[in-house]
Steps between C-alpha positions, in 0.01 A plus 500: 500500500707538186337724236482371144471779247397384142607714208289356218661510157152469356219702662261202500192477721573123521837569657352754749217259600735198531747695725214627718363141529845398629496770763737727307360856487810721446583603141745731319313633210313793365185536718304643195544163328346296773140378457272725718324215670836370636672825592376525860633152578858604401793679636674672212860626474574731210653822391164680522312692765200279431693196638453388856876534537655751268846392381759772470857496374641812678570522876358854513160365380498219755285493817337268743218409260718450184745235393844598391623296203883458474682317224807352660806439282785579739570495872460880494132451374449271805635780718237730359227253607635504851522881502139511383390285787693729741312806362164347576403311186269213613481282182788421275464314166845369405566395141847341473685453173644181650409362836812282488710815505282721727474318833144488631634373827711813542206719413271330744759536774558874427127572494417306812529801740239691307130466471503432126318251280740341249340378181745316266430459127566153366657504152363144446267267685788292624623787713178531704585235757857634542390861549246401770730266684828699535628511854190294595306827509528594128338796335161617637346467156585398147405660171484261208386528141233251400400376157218255577301327775745210526775740605266637771453146631877449507572833684225423751645157579857643525395768739260302722699174526639439846874575538520225765276217630515328834628149463479239784651165556252222429562135592441220248253262664436278191636446151340242279446419132152566366528375137487676168355842456548830306764738631591852382846632440515887511770635274571863577686762295754549781797314653422376850767462763565234754246529777231659283166338406125524502240450770270212419254294699210254489305732734511872566597453871869428419716554195828301464794672338586300184857551379592583147698261278833693500688206643435239225583133559713218365240454222386853420664839450414792733192694405523805725195661345270209598290403810338158468220619721278197552169346419267719283232532772746672738471857618784737421548829682506790253656846521176668597453252797220320308534131413459325166474135409815388318274396215384861457843652442594627151798653322509869590379454852730611782628262764613579851863390566575442865806429710614550861645830388202654337247478214482627145291465184586307177301470179386153392619398162346152477294257693573130426247246626589125473401172669754384746523292826406713800584505868295651786695682763308582825635779718436644847604821672363552847132409478474580126514211253537514121622299212637514150490257207815502287656301216700216653837572334838600633513839331184617697583638846362679802719737689677429837505766772852599397377574146640186327290275273378171641414244231144354511648157435702523826253676721375309804293553818684717753668714242446878525416721200391858443137594463273803510188518722272779390292695755175429311456126440187513287483594126214603276585510129860531611450792733558475880178515695421477868266210524472147643659239276633144528748368245648144525 
C-alpha cells in the first residue's frame, strides 16, 4: 500500500477528521498541535522525539526508527540518499527542488537493492500521480501539503485510483434507437488521447468504454476534453471503484480515464445535460450481458479492441468493443457489495 502523508498548512481538526475518515492516518506536523482525542489514531512524522517517526536531517542522527530528510538539488544530493540507504537508513523523505531535473526513476532504481522506504514530497498536487507511478512501482509514499478538505479528496482519488483496469472484448448483440432522452456530456480539465474514455453502463455488471471526442467530425471540431457519456441514469465507474449516476456528477468531481494502456484521473470542469435522440447498445462477453444508452450521433463512439473509436451511428451486431466486467456485480449506494441482484 502506498502511504499518503498529509502536511496540513492549517492545523484544523476538520482536516484531521476528514483525512482519517478517508483512511489517511499519516501526518507531517507538530504532534503537540494535534487534538488529543485524535492523536492515538495517527502516525505522525516530525522533527520531534514526541513524533511516532522522528524526522532528522543529519545522517549521524538517523537510525532504523527515524526518517532521514534530504533536500535534493543536484545529482550529488541523490547520491547522498543512496549512501544513506547503504548505511542502514530505513526511511528516506526526499524533497526535490525540481522533480523534472532530479530523476525519480533513477533514484528508485538505485535504492532498489536496499530495504529502504522512499517517501517523495510533492511540490504541488499535480505531482502526486507522477511520483507514485514512476517505473510502475513509484515511491513508497508521498508527502503533500494540504490546505483544505477538497485537496484531501483529490489526493485520495489520485493515490487510490487503479493504474490499469482489465478490459475485455464484448460483442454487440443489438443496437436500436430508443427515442429522446437526456444525456450527459462530461467536460474534463484534461486533454484526452485517442483510445481514452470513461466506463459507463446501464447496469453494474458491465461497463462499456466510451471514447472521448478528440476526433471531431465533418460538422464539429474536436473536443478532446469531452466524453459524451450517455443517458443520465447510467452508472459511471469512479476513481475509488464506486459508481455514480451521470446525473449526480458535478464540476470538481474526479473522473476515471481508461484506455488499453492504463488508467488515470482527471478533474471534471463541467457537466452538460441536454435532450437528444438515444440509442441502446446491448453487449455480451462470455455469459455476461450488459448495455449502454448513448446519444445517437456520429461523434459518440465506443472503442474497438485495437483502441480505435467506433461511431455509435455505424455500430452493428457482431462488432467487438472494449468493456470492463467488475468482480462484484451488485452496488449499494454506488459501492460494490456481494449480494444477489438482477439488472435488466
